[in-house]
Structures are given as structure tokens and as C-alpha cells.
N, C-alpha and C positions, 0 to 999 in steps of 0.2 A: 155229319160223315164227310169224312175230307176223302177225295179222290184226285186219280190224275187222269187226264186226256190226253193221248199222244196224237199231235199233229203228223203227217205224213208230208211229204215233199211240201215245203212252205217257203214262198219267196218273199222275202223282206222288202220293204220300200225301197232300203238303201241299196238292193241290186244283189244281196247274198242269198243264195239258194240253201235251206235248211233242210234238215230232215229230222223227225224225233223230236221236235220241241215239245216240251210239256206245259199242259194247263193244269194247275192243281186248283180245284172248286172245293167248296164246302156246300152240302146241300141242309138246308133247314125246313122240314115239312116235306110233305108229300103232293107228288103230282096228281091230279083228278085223274079221272078217265078220260076226258076228253083232251088232257093236256094242255089246257087254257089258263091254267091258275100260276103259271111259273112268273117270277119276277128275277129279272138280273140285276145284281148288285156288284158292279167292279170296285175293285180297291182302288186308294187314292196316292199320293205321292207320299212314300215312305209309311205306307199302311200295308198290314197283310190282313188275311181273312179273320183272325181272330180280332181286330177292330171294327170290324163292321157288325160284330154281335151287338153292338150296346142297343139298339132298336129291334133288335128280332127277338121272337118269342110269341109263347099264348098271349093274347092280351096287347101287345105292343104294336107299331104302327105297320110293321113286317109281321104280321099275324102268322104264325104257323099253322094255326087251326082252319086258316082261310088259303093261305098260297103256300106254294113252294118257293123258297127263297135260294137262288143259286150266287153264292159269292165266289167271285173268279178273282183269282190274284193276277195282277199286272204282270206281263213279261217283262223279267228284271227284277222283282222285288224279293228274291231270295227264296220263294217258294215254287212259282211257276220257273220255266227256264230263264237263267240268268248268268250274267259273266261268272259268277261265284261257284255255280255248278254244271255248266255247260260250255265247253269249250268251242263251240262253235259260234258263240257270242263273244269271242274276243279275236281281235286282230292287232299282232304286235303288240300284246299285252294290255290294249284298250279295248273296251268296249265297242261293239258295234252299233250303230244306229238301229233303235227300235220306235216305230211312230205308231200315234195314236190310231192311223188307219191299220197298221199291223195287228194292234191289239184288238180291233173290235172285228176285224176279218178271222182272226184265230178264235173269237169267242162264239162267233155265229157258225162254225164248224163245230163247237162243243154243242151248243144248242141244238143244232140238226142231228148231233150224234144221240142225244137225249130225247128225239122225236118230236122236238117242239117246234111247230110251224109257226106260231105266233104267241109273242111274249105278252102278259098282262100287261106289264110296264118294266122299262130299264129306270132304275134309281140309282144316282151316284151324286158323291160329295167332292166337291173341288176337282182334280184331275179324274175322278170317276164322273163328275159331272159331265166332263167335256167327252168323254168316252158314252156317254148315255145320249148325247147330242150327235156325237158321230153316228150311232146305233139309228137315230131318228131320220136320217138325211140318208144314208146306205141302204138302209131296210124299211122304207117307209109302212110296206104292206105287212111287216112281220114284227110290228109293236103298236099296242094299244093306247100307250101313254109314257109320257117322258117328267120325270122328275128329277130337274138338274139344280142343286144345292151348292151354292157358292162356286160356281164354275162357269165358264165362258166357251163359247165356241171357237175361240181362237185366243192364244196366249197374245197380251198386248206387248208393245216395244217397253214399256216400262216394267212389267214383271220378266221380262227377258234379261233386263239388266240385272235384278235380282239372282235369278238363275245362272247367268253368266259368273257371280262372283262366287257362288256356291260351287259351280263345276270348275273353277280354276282353283278353290279350296280342295277339292276332292282329286282334282287331277294331278296332284303332289305326288311324286315318285315313292318318297318316303312318308309314310304314316306312323311313326313312332307313338306307341300308346294310344293310338287313335286321336291324333292331334288334328289332323286333317279333318275328319268325321265332325270332331267336336267345333273345329271353326264353321265348318257349315252350318251346324246347328244355329250358332249364334248369330251367323248373318241372317238366317230364316227367323229367328225369334225376332228380331226388330221388324220385320213385315209381318208376322202371323199374328202379332198381338197388340193392341193399340196403346196410343199414349195413355187414355184415361185407364186403360187396363194396368199398366205399371205403375201409374200414380195411385192408384189405389191399394186394395188390400192385396192383390194379385191372387186372391181365393185360396191363400194358403199362409195364415200368418205366422207359421213358424218358419219361415223364409225371412230373413234379414235384409234382404236387397234384392233388385229386380235379377242380377247376375245368379244370385244363387238360387232363384227360382228357374232360370233358364238352364243351368246345369243339372237340377233336378228331375225337371219335367221334360225339357227337350234333349239336352245333351244325351241324356241316358237311353232315350227311346232311340235316338239315331244312331247310337252305339250299337243297338242290338242289328243291324245291317251291314255288310260287307262295304268297304268303300266305293268298289267299282259297280257293285247293285245301286247303290244311292246315284252313282255318276250316271248310270243308264237311265233312271229315272227323271234325273235333272234334266236330262237331255231331252227325253220324250217330251216332257211337259213343255220346255223351252219351245219346242218345234210344233207343238198341239195347234191344229189350225184344221176345222172339220172339212174346209173345201181343198186342201193341200193334197190331191191325190187325183189320179186319171179320171174320176167320175165327174169332178168338178172343175179341175184345173185353176184352182185358186179363186174361183168366183165364189165368194163367201156369202152374197147375198141369195145366189142360186141353191147353193146349199142349205140353209135355212128355209128357204120356200119349199124345198123337196121336203121337208119335215111335217107328215101330214097329219101325226097325232095329237092332241091336245099336249101342251107341254105347260108344266108350270116351274117358273123361274125364280129362285127364292135365294136373292143376294142378303149379305149382311152389312148393317147400317154403318158398321167401323172396320170394314174389310179393308186393308191397304193391298191386298193382292187382286182380287177382283172386285173392287169397289163397285156401289150400286149404279152409278150413272153408265157404269159401262153396260150394263144389262139393258139398256134402252135400244140398241140397236138391233139386238137380238131378237127382243119382244116385238119390236115393229116390223121384223121380216120373215118370222114364223107364223103360218096362217092362225093357228089355234093355241096362241101363246099367252099367258098372264105370268104377272112378276109379284111376289107377295114379300115383302120387305122383313126380316127378322132384325129387330133392333138389339142391340148386344155391345158392351165394351169389350167384349172378348176376340172380338176383330174376326178374323179367319178361323180362329179355332172355336167360334161359337158353336152350339150343340153337338161339338167333337166328341168322342169318348173322354170321360174326365172332367168335362167342362161344367157350366151352370147346369143344374137340374130344371130350372125354369125355362133355358132355352130349350133344352133338349124335349121337355113336354110341349113348347111350343111348336118346335119341329115335326113332333109325332102328331098332334092334332091335325096340323096342316096337312101332311103326307096323309094321315087315314081318310081324311075327306075327299082328297084327290084320288086316292084308289079306289075307292069307294063310287065314287061319282062320275070321275073323268074330270071334273072340275070343281076347284075349292069355291067354297061360297064368298062371295064378295062382302058378305056381311058378317062374316066371321075371319076373315083374314083383311090385311091392309095392303092396298095396292102402292106399288112403287110408281112416284110421279116425278115428272123432271123436276131435278133441281130441289127436293123435299125430302126429309128424313122424318117418317113418322112412330113414335115411341108405342109400344102395346101398352 
């Protein structure tokens, strides 16, 4: 069920006052009488609500028989208010800055409007994981669990270099035949999948080269987005920092310490964008955090829609245990340790 929530007067972190921004969301399953079974599942970079469906359904990790899953589109993704559909988000023909903080404050207004005082969980992948962690520190009394899959509380300087290259490609004034979007996709491809992935079969034997695989699977996906919407999402990701707001004033450790809910962090062994070693700081400073590693040559795209069925099954088993118990069993999943990569 796809619906829109209209925000009233809403001040973006960049200083722009808006009115009537739209959050488009999709609800799967029904709220129980106590409204205690809701799971918020934000979208990620270059993702829309349709992409989040891959682990939702009867008998899936996000089981619609038990939970009401609310998939909310990020501001700027072309479904919620974005430069392509709302002139408020354009200034001199360029997108205005939309932050992680903006997205999560807007989402909490939606959650309140639905009559939900406390979420069973916030689940997120990649930039969605950053939103989940932002929820955990901003609204610690309103979240029971945090599941952050392949996403960190703060975008690293290394990651920002990738995003700046993508932003420069997308900032081109002329985008004849989608050339700027295609270039951004190709830049992203070299980071989002591992050396081992491209050295192997690329999971699609019909592709004769790495370039053909990228064009078929990533360029095509990026071209479903308006150039300025993608640029908005790049800038949101580039500036993402759960402490960069008036609540924590840039003090990351304080923001991490404010997350009181059990948190399961799930890095990917071959992820170049959010590498496993970068999760150690978050785990050390979130009071009730665990890290469990997914070993996969798919890199940042491990267990994503259209990826390895084995990876997706591992993700679902881990998530299902966590949502049921609040803490994944150490006997059933592998802890991330300093300097080690453990294959499943």
C-alpha cells in the first residue's frame, strides 16, 4: 500500500524553510492493536521502496504475519519530495542540501502521524543503515532495535572521495543521452563490487566483460533516476554523520553512546565503501552493539536485491534471529574481530 505523508512547515538543516514536503511510503502488513509491531525500513542510495521488498513478505525476515513494515523513501529519491518533483528543493537550478538529520526528523513525524510511539526496530542497508543509526541516537526511547547492514554512522573521508567524483559527474550542465548519470554509475561500480567479483563470473555468464555487466546491471538502474535526484542523494550520503546536528554538535562518540537499543552491525568482508574494519569504532561506543560479518565477493552489493541467493539467505537468518530476540546468537553468526575476516 503506497501512501503520501505531507509535512507541514519544515526547516531543512541547510536553513531553508519548506512547506508541504511529501514522504512517500509503502506499508506491508498491519499494525497490531498496541501499535508495537512496526519496523521502519528506509531506502538507500539510488533505491526506492520497490527495492526494499526483497526481504519482506510472509515467512521472510521482515515477516508480514508478525510485523508492519513501513518502507519510507528518502527525500530526493524521486518518490518523496525531490528536485525532479518539487521546486522548493531547487536553488538556481541546483538541488538544495538534504541531510541525514532532515530525513530522520521527517520520518519521525510520519511515525507519530501513524500513531506509533515506539518502533519494534529500524532496519537499514547502506545509506539506510546510516538513517537507522541516526534514529537510534536521536530517538533512543522510541526504538527497540537497530539493524545496520553495510552502513556506518559517519561517511569516511575515503568514501567522500568516491562521492565527490560522482557528484562532479552528475553536476554537468548537459546530460545528453544520460551520459552524466552513466558516468556516475561506472564510477560507483568500481567501488561497489570487489576485485574478486569482477575477476570471477560476475554472476552473469552472458556478460562478456566487466563493462558489459556494469552497463546492464548498474548503468540501467541509475538511469531510472533524474540526474538532480541522484545528485541530491550523493550529497546526502557524502555529508552523512549522525553527530552533525544541533543535538550532538559533531561529537560522534556521544552520538554513538546515546544509542540505547540493542544494535546489530553487519559489515561485508569485501566492501570497499564501508569496509569491515571501520565498524570497530561504532561497535566499541554503542553500549549494546554487536558486529557480525557477511563474507561475500559481491562487496557492497552483497545480499542486495538481485545478488547472491546464499548471501540473502544469510542476511535473512541473522535479521530474523535479531528481530525475534533482540540479539543474534553468537553460536549462529560470526563476530567481527580486529584484523580478521571469517568466511561462513
